[in-house]
Each structure stands twice: as structure tokens, then as C-alpha cells.
C-alpha positions in Angstrom: 4.6 -7.0 3.7 5.3 -8.7 0.4 4.6 -12.4 0.6 5.0 -15.3 -1.9 6.4 -13.0 -4.5 9.0 -15.6 -5.4 9.6 -19.2 -4.2 13.1 -18.2 -3.0 15.2 -15.1 -3.0 18.9 -14.7 -3.7 19.4 -14.8 0.1 17.7 -18.2 0.3 14.6 -17.0 2.2 12.0 -19.7 2.4 8.9 -19.0 0.3 6.2 -16.9 2.0 8.7 -16.1 4.8 10.8 -13.0 5.3 13.6 -12.6 7.8 13.5 -9.6 10.2 16.4 -8.1 8.1 14.4 -8.5 4.9 11.4 -6.9 6.5 13.4 -4.0 7.9 15.1 -3.4 4.5 11.8 -3.5 2.7 10.3 -1.0 5.2 13.3 1.3 4.6 12.7 1.2 0.8 9.0 1.9 1.2 9.4 4.7 3.8 
């Protein structure tokens, strides 16, 4: 998945890390 795109997101996700929710949402957008 997308990694290190931004230091932090609006949701406060640590840089280089995605929560399972973020990963799920990204997969939905891609698929």
C-alpha cells in the first residue's frame, strides 16, 4: 500500500504506518 506519502495524515497516523481502517478504505478506493 501507500507508504511515507506524508509525515502525518489528518487522522494522525504515524509516518510510514497505516491503520487497518486506512488500509481497508484505500483498498476500497482502488478496487
